[in-house]
N, C-alpha and C positions, 0 to 999 in steps of 0.2 A: 457526492464524491467529486474530487477536482476534475476528473476526466469527463464528467458529464457535460461540461461546457464545450468540449470538442465535438461531441455528438450533436449538441444543440446547435452549433454553428452549421453543421451539415443540413439539419432540418431547415434552418432559416434561409440557407442558400437555395435549397430545393424549392421552398415555398415562393421565393422571389425569382426563381429561374436563373440563378447565378451559378455557372458551372463550378463544381468543387471536386477536389480530389482528396482521398484518404491515403495517408502514408503510415504504414504500420511496421514496426520492427518485429519480424518473425523469429529472428535468432540473433544472438550476440555472443561473441567469444572474446576472451582476454580483456584488455583494457578499453573496450569499446565505450564511448561516451553515451551511446544510445543503447540502453538495455532492452532485453526482450520484453515486449509488452508496451514500450513507449509508442505513442502515436500522435499524429497531428493532422490537421486539415489545412489545405491551401486552396483559395478560390482564384478565379481568373484575374481578379484585381490585385492579388498579392496579399490579401488579408489572411491571417493565420490564427490558429488556436492549437495549443499543445506543443509537443517537441519530440523530435527523433534523436536528440543528442546535442543540438546546438553547434556552434562553431562554423567554420567555413563550409563543412559538408552540408549542414542544414541550409545555409544560405544558397549553395549551389542547387540543392533540390528544389527550393522555393522558386528560383528562377526557371529551372527546367520544367517544373509543373506548369507554370504560367505559359511558357512557350508551347508545351504540349496541348494545353487547353485551347490556346489561340489557333494553333496549327490544325487541330482536329475539328475546328468549328464547334468546339464544346460538345461534340457528340460522344456520349459514353461508349456506345457500341463501336464507333470508329476508332476511338483512342484505346479502348480495351484496358487490360491490366498487365502488369509485369512485376517480376521479382528482381531487384537489383542488389547485387553484392557490393559491399564497400569494404576495402582493406585500408586500414589506417597506418600505412607504411609507404613512404615515397620510393622505396626500392622494389615494390611489387610490380610485376610485369603488366598487370592490368587491374581494373576496378579500384584504382587509387582514389581515396576520398579527399586527399589534400591535407589530412591530419597525420600526426606522427606518433599516436599513442599505442600503436602496434596491435590493436584489436581488430575484430571484424564484425560486421553485422549485415543481415539480409533484410531488405526493406521492400514491402509490397506497395505498389502504386496502383490505386484503383479509383477511376473516375466514377463517382456515385450516381447511379441512375435514379429516376423518379420511382421506379418499382421498389426500391429499398427503403422508401420513406416509412412504411409501416413497421419494418423490422427495427429501424433506428428509433422510432418512437417507443417501441417495446423495450429497447435497451434503456432509454432515458427514464421510462416509468419504473423499471426495475431498480435502477440506481437511486431514483428519488425516494423510493420506499425502503432503501437500505437492504435490499434483497440481494441474494447471489443468483447467478444464472450461468449459462454456457454460451459464450460467443464462439462461433465457428467461422473461420475464413478459409477460402479455397480459391482456386483459379476461376470458379464460377460465381464467386461473390460472397455476400455476408448472410449468415443465418444466426438465429438466437432462440434459445429456449429457456424456460424457467427452471429446468432440471439442474441440480447442483453437481458438478463433476467431482470426482475424488481427488484429482490432481489440479494444482493451480494452473498448469500450462502443459500442453503437449504439442510437438511439432514434428512432422514427418515430410521430408522432401525427396521426391523421386525424379521429378522433372519440372520444367516450367509450367506444364499443363497438369501435372499430377502431384499435388502437395496438399497438406491439411494442417491447419493450426487451430487448436482449441484452447480457450482460456476461461478460467473462472472469473466472472465479473463481480463487481461489488467489493466490499471490504474483505480482504483476505486475512487480516490480523486484528485481534481484539485485545484491548487493554482494560484490565479491571483494577481500578484504583480504590483501595479500601482506606477510607478516611477522606474527608472533604475539605481540609484546611487550605492554608495559603500555598503549600507545596503542590497539593492536588490541583488547585486552580491553575497554577503556572504550568504544571506538567500536562494538564488537559489541553491547554491552549497550544502548547508546542506539539504534542502528539497528534492533535487534530490536523495540523498542517502536514504531518508525515503520513497521513492516510490510514490512521488506526481508528477503529470503531471503539468508542470510549464509554465505559460504565463507571460511575462513581457511587460509592456506598458510604453512608454515615448513619450514626444513631441519633443525630441532633437535627431535628427537622427545621429549626429556625437558624441554623448556622449561616452566617452572612456569606461566607465564601462559597458555600454550597449553593445558595440562592443566586449568587453572582455568576456561577459557572455556566456560561452559555456555550462553551466548547464541547462539553460532554454530550453525547447523543442520548444517554439515559442516566437519570439520577434516582437513587433508591434510598429511602429512609428505612432503617431497620429498627426492630425492637432490641435486638441483640446480635452481635457479630457472629454468634454461633450459627445463625441462619445462612451464612455464606456457603456452607457445605452443600446446601440444596439450591441456592440461587445461582451459583457459578458452575456452568457446565464444563466438563473436561474438554480439552481440545489441543491439538498439536500446534495451533497458531494462536494460543491464548497466553497472554503475559499478565502476571499478577504482581502488583506492588502494594505492600501493606505500610501505611503511614498514618495510623490513627493518632488520637490525641495523647496517648500515654502507654506505659508498659502493660498495664492490665488488659486494655482493649487490644493491643497488639498480640498479646498472648492468646486471647480468645480467637482472634482471626487466624493466627498461625495454626492453632490446633484444628480449626475448622477446615483449613486448606492444605495442610501439610502433605496429605496423601492424594491430593487432586492432580490429575494428569494435566500438565501444561508445558509450554515451551520454556518458561522462565518464571521464577518466584523470588521476589526481592523484598527486603524489609529495611525501612529507613530507621536510622538510629546511630548513636555514638558507638565507638568501639567498646567502651566499657559496658554499655547497656547490652550490646550483642553478646559479649563474652559472658556476662551474667546469665543471660537468657539461654545460651547454648549449654552452659554448665548445668543449669537446672533441668533442662531437657535430658541431658545425658544421665544425670542422677536419677531421673524419673524412669529411665529405661527406654527412651525413644531411640529407635534404630538409627545408627550412624548414617546409613545410606539415605535416610529421609532428611537428616540434618544437612547432609552435603548438598542437597538440592537447593537449599536456601542461599541466595546471594545477599550477604550482609556483612558489613554495612553496604548498602546499595549505592551504585553510582561510580563513575570513574573518578580516580583520585586527582581532582583538579583544584583542591582547596576551595570548594564551593562555600559561599557564605549566605547569599540571599536565596529566597524561594526560587527565583528565576534561574540562578546559577545551579542550584540543586537540581532543578528540572532538566537543565542541559546535561548535567553529568549522568542522570538516570536515562534520559532519552538516548544519549550516545551509547550507553551500555546495552540498552534494548536493541538498538540498530545493529550494534556489533554482533549480538547473538543472532538476530534475524538474518543477517547477511552472511554469516559464517557457517551456517548449517542448513541442510535441506529441509523443506517443510514436510 
């Protein structure tokens, strides 16, 4: 995962005894550029990894952290930790961030001590194995377990000394691409950068684009697309896109997955193909509520032509769904 580099920087600094601070966005409201769960590290030399939202606010925090580390003689105990509220509104009476986007965010500043090295190594190991776990932050520091929480994130704040933040680490969203052609290759590349765990399925083991797909975390060669009903697990954060080589295989995949619990189910195809397919399903007595689950033709209407443009239109639609409804 992309955030593993931030944790790795902390380890590198601890091993070389370079003072380093963790900045974590515990809460965000409105149009805050730094969303809940964003985090970064800054060391005494001004080296950084990650982000808490960018802009002038982030620049101010980087300089502030460097000053804190120098002023505290880089002693984690002496510097301690604190939660700083930032209001992105120049009319605010206090806690102005210097930005004008009208949102708010609460940022935890924590000088990482040597004793946290094993905890952070545990986090890195979990991320490198594509596992989920529970990161816990509090006024007393960082903790991590391999137990997978039910919620992606929880935050309760009572005072500067009494607050608790819990987050599910690892990939929170999974994308299942049925069909391994050119569009699947382009979509895999794009969605990997958007922090999705990607599975690709095809029934052609020697398909060139499937072999070239290094962005997918897992590639599966099937005997028949009907196997998908058993291979793809249900999940509230699962997104499924069907883009096989033709109508017949699309039909097999749809029938295997139509009743599968997921956040989103899309089918690639022309409007005429989709109309024909839906008409046949209705004629066969497929329940309308099931057909209404299918997003087809898939993708935002941006007149996409190339596989890369089609991938952009599909990715935009998936992100729209992901960010418009709770997990």
